[in-house]
N, C-alpha and C positions, 0 to 999 in steps of 0.2 A: 731393722729398727722397729718394725711393727710388732714383733714377738715380745719385745720388752714391755709393751703396753698391756700385755696379758697379765702382768704383775699389777694387781690392784693397788698395792701400797706405793709402787713406783709411779703409777698414774696420779695418785693424790699428790705425791711430791712434785710431779711435773706441773700440775695445775697451780700448786702453791708457788712454784718457781716462776711460772708464766705471769700470774697476777702481780707477784712482787716486782718482776722486771718491768712490766707495763706501768706500774706505779712509778718506778724509777725513771722511765722514759718521759712520763708526764713531768715529774719533778725536776729532772735535769734541764728541761726547757723552761719551765715556769720560774724556778728560783733565780737563775742567772738574769733573766729579763726583769724580774721584780727588783733585784738589787741594783742592776745596771740603770734601770729607770729611776731608782731612788737616789743613787749616788753620782750617776753620769761618769763613773770611773771604772775601767776594766780591772785595774789593780786592786781597788777596794772590793770589787765583786769577787775576784779570785781569793782574796784574804778571807772573806765571809765563807766562801764555799769550802776552803780547805779546813775549816773547823770540824767538818764531818769526818776528816781523816785522822785528827789528833788522837781520838780514843783508840783507834786501831794501832797507832804507833806506840802508845803508852801501855795498853792493856792486852794486846793480842796474845802474846806468849803465855802469860799466866792464865788467860781465859781458855786457851787451848788445853792446858793441863787440867783445868777445873772442869771443863765440859766433858772430857774424856771418860770420867767415871760417873756421869749422871744421865738421867733420862733425857735424851736429846729431843724427843718429840715434845715433851712438856716444856723444855727450855725454849725451843723455837716458837711454840705457841704463845707463851707469855711475852716473848720479845716482839712478835708481830703485833700483839695487842698494845704494848707500850708505844711502839712505833706509830700505830694508828692514832693514838691519843695525842701524840706530839703534833701530828699533821692537822688534826682537828683544832688544836689550840692555835696553831699558826694561821689556819684558815679564818678562825674567829677574830684573831687580832687584826688581820688584814681587812676583814669585813668591817670592823669597828674603826679602822684607820689609826690604830694604836700600835703600830709596829715600827721597828727601827732595825738597822743592820745588826746591832748587838743582840736584840731578841732573836732574830733569825739565826745568827751564829750560834747562840746558846742552844736553841732547839736542834739545830743540825748536829751539834756536838753530841747531844743525848741520843739522837736518832742514829748517829754513826756507831755508837757503842752497842746499842741493842741490835742493830743490823749485823755488826761483827759477830756477836754471840750467836744469832740465828744462823748466819752463814756457816760458822764453824760447826755447829750441830748438824746442819743440813748436809754439809760436805762429808762429815764423818759417817753418815748413814748410807751414803751411796753404795760403797762396795758391799755392805751387808745386805742391802735390799735388792740391788740390781744384780749382784754376783760379780766376782772378779773376772770371770770369763766373758762378761759383757760390759766391761768398763767403757770401751770405745763406743759401743752402741748407746750406753747410758749418757755419756757426755755429748754425743751427737744429738740425741733427742732433747737433752737439756739446752743445748745450743740452739735447737730448733725453736724452743720457747723464746729464747732471746731474739731469734730472727723474726718471728711473728710479731713480738712486742715492738721490736725496732721498726718493723714495717708500718704498723698501724699507730703506734704510740705517739711519735712526734707530730705527725700530720693531724691526728685526732686531737692531741693536746693543744697544738697551735690553733686549731679551729675553735675548740672550747674556750681557750684563753681569749681569743679575739672576740668571740660572741658573748661570753658571760663574765669574763674578768678572772683575775687570779684567785680570788677567794673561793669561788665555786669550783674552779679547776682543782684546787688543793683539797676541797671537800670530796671530790671524786677520788683523789689519791688516797684519802683516808679510808673510804669504803673498799678500795682495792686491797689495802693492807688488811682489813677485816676479812676479806675473802681469802687472802693468802693464809691467814691464821686458821680459818675453818678447814681448809684443805690439809694443812700440815697436821692439825689436830686429829684428822681422820686416819693418819698413818698408824698401822699396828706394827711397831718395831720392837723386836726382842733385843734387849741390851745384852751384849756379850762383854761383860767387864773383864778387864785383864788383871784386876787386883781383887782384894777381899772386900769385906763389907764396909770398911772404913775408906771413904773416897780420897783421903789424903795420903794413902799408902798403896803400893802395889804388892804383888805376890812375894817379892824379895824384901819387903819392909822399907823400901825407899820412901823418903819423905817427899813432899810436894816439890820443893826446890830441886832435889836430886832428879826427880822425874823430868822436870823442865830442862835441866842441864843435859840429861841423857839424850833428849830429843834434839837439842842444839848441836851436841857433839856429832850425832849421826848425820845431821844436815850438812855440816861443813866438812865431814870426812868422806862423804860419798860423792864421787864426781858427777854422777847422773843428777843428784840433787842440786849440785852447784850449777850445772847447765840449766836446770829448771829455774833456779833463782835468776840467772841472766835473762832467760826468756820471759819470765814473769815480770821482771823489772821493766823490760821493754814494752810488754803488752799493757801493764798497768799504767805506765807513763803515757803511752800513746793514746789509749782509750779516753782518758780524761783530757789530756792536752790537746789532741786534735779536735775532738768534739767541741770543746769550749772555744778553741781558736776559730773554728768554723762559725760558731754562733757570733763571736765578736766580729769576725771578718764580714759575715753576711749582714749584720746589723749596722756596723759603723762604716765599713769601707764600701760595701755594695748597696746598702740601703734597702735591703729586702724586707718585706712585711712579715708579720708573725706567721701567717699561713704559709708563705713561701719558705721561710726558715724551717718550719715543721715538715714540709714536703721534702726539702733537701735532706734533712736528717733521716727521714723515712726511707730514702733510697739506700741508706746503710742496711736496712732490713731486706731490701731486694737482694743486695749482695750476700747477706747472711743466708737467705733461703737458697740461693744458687750454691753456696758453699755446702750447705747441709745436703742438698740433693746429690752432689758429686762426691761427697766424702766417702761413700761406700766403695769407690773405685781405688782408694789409696790404702787399704788395710795391709797390703803386703809391701809397702814402700818403707825405706829406711826413714825413721821418724826424725832424725836430726837433719838430714838433707831436706826433708819435706818442710820442716820448720824454717830452714834458711830460705828456701824458695818462697814460702808464704810471706815472710817479712820483706823480701825484695819486691814482690808483687804489690804488697800493701803500700810500700814507699812510692811506687809509681802512681797509685791513686792519689796520694797526698800531693805529689808534684802537679798533677792535673788541677787539684783544688787551688794550688798556689798561684799558678800562672794563667788560669782561665777566668774570664769574666762572663762567659756564656752560661746561662742557667742549666742548659741541657748537659754541657760538659762538666759543670760542677756536680750534677747528679750522678754522672758516670764516674767521676773521680771518687765520690762518696761511696758508691756501690763497690768499686774495686778495692778501696781502702778497707772498708769494714768487712767485706766478704772474705778477703784473705786473712784479715785479723781474726775473724770468728773461727775460721778453720784452724788457725794457730792456737786459739784458746782450747779447742777440742783436743788437739794433739797434746798440748802442754798438760791439760787436766788429766787425760788418760794416762800419759807417761808418768806424771807425778804420783798419782794414786796407784798406778800399776807397779811401780818399783818400791813403794813404801809399805812396810809390814803393817798389819792391822793394828798392833798395839801402839804404833806411833802416829797413826793417821791424824788425830786431832792436834798433837803437838807440832808435827811437821807442817800441817796446814796453817796453823796459827802463826808459825814463824814466817811462812811464805806471805801471809797476810800483812805482817809487819813490813816486809820488803815492798810488797805492793802498795801499802799505804804511804810509805816514805816516797816512793816514786810518784804516786798519784798526787801527793801533797806538792812535790816539786813541780809536777806537770800543771797543777792548778795555779800555782803561784806564777810560773813562767808564762802561762797562757794569758794572764792578765798583765804581767809586767812588760813583756816584749811589745804588745800592741800599744801600751800606754806611752812608752818612751821611744819606740821605733815604728814598726808597722805590723799589721796582721799578716801580710805576705811573708815577712821575714820569719814570723812565728811558725807559719805553716812549713816553710822551707826547712827550718831546724827540725820540725817534726818528721819530715821525710828522711833527714840524715839519721835521726834516732832509730828509725826502722832499717835503713840501708846498711849502716855500719855493723850493728850486731848480726844482721843476716849474713854478712860476709865472715865475721869473726867466729861464728858458730862452727864453721867447717874445721876449725882447729881441733874440735873434740870428736871428729868423725869416728874414731876407733871405738868409742863406747856405745855406739848406736846399733840398733838392729831393726827388724820389722816391727811394725805396730802390733801385729797379731801375736808376737812372741814376748810381749812385756810380762815380766814376772817380778815379784817382790825380791829385793836383795836381802841376803842373810845379815842380820844385825851383828851376830858374833863374828862373822867373817870380816865385816867392816871394822869392828873394834880391833881384831887381830892385825888387819892391814895398817890401821892407824898407829897401833903400838909398835 
């Protein structure tokens, strides 16, 4: 993994990703606690939070086609700037005491759209900058950024929130977004357009809608892509649902302070780092079996969170849950990009974002609804089942899998012939 950091452009991408995720770790702790304190209702809190997923559901697929033929560095830079402005506005409104759930939801909606565009552009640059022969190393190193951010972000965010208040904490988030913008703007990325000069058409003269349709057909006709959809659905749902359920469980049921909630969430980072360190030992393993095992291990961590009231055991459960989940993200990301041809990367990724956003929206809604009407323990137990059941069902597709080190793009024409 060290060799990939010899690539200056990838290093800039890594730091942009790191500051962006750290910003997210601050925000995902601060925003729920702000809205929960304002409304005293988990379900209203979840409804406000899911507004940031609506843009992804509505616009992800056309955005993927639009981004594909444009300067991705420039797009990502502008989006990070707009994101920062939105955070600064929210910080100012809270400082002035002139905020409501509606204002927060509106800003989250805008932030969700610009974050979607920047993520799509960022993801499409990875194979070109890191190289297809180093996709696993690239995704492992990017997951390391997630691990470090998760380790220090919640604990630091909880401390800053407790000591200075939500307005200053969001101000810090805004400056982190500016930092991410600076790093991504420093990337020198040569665009390799698959089409001509007109961004609305490709080499065969297909219009924008036909390009989008082509990507969707490939997505649903390729069994490996279908498996990726299943895995991504599970990961997207669990990431949002479990973390938010843990926050509600810790705040309402266990009565933990902001600092302790931050420390608990930071133990997810400990698990991430452990996963990153041992990931190099699994390059030759069958990727589908590996994904299945990781989902099962992650479900064990959630069960510990469900039935334990001891803070140390809660931290252990969080570490197991997110450590295994982060490794699953690495495998899913590497397999997804590894089997997808270059000319379809943005379109396929944007379609995956739609699936992930739908699942994240459902997870956000249920994370608030179940504790509101039942209990946070039931919510966590359901989260364990969401990881456990797909982990078992994945084994049905074992014939399509191979070693992680042998992943190669599938032939588009071959897939079209198979479909026909």
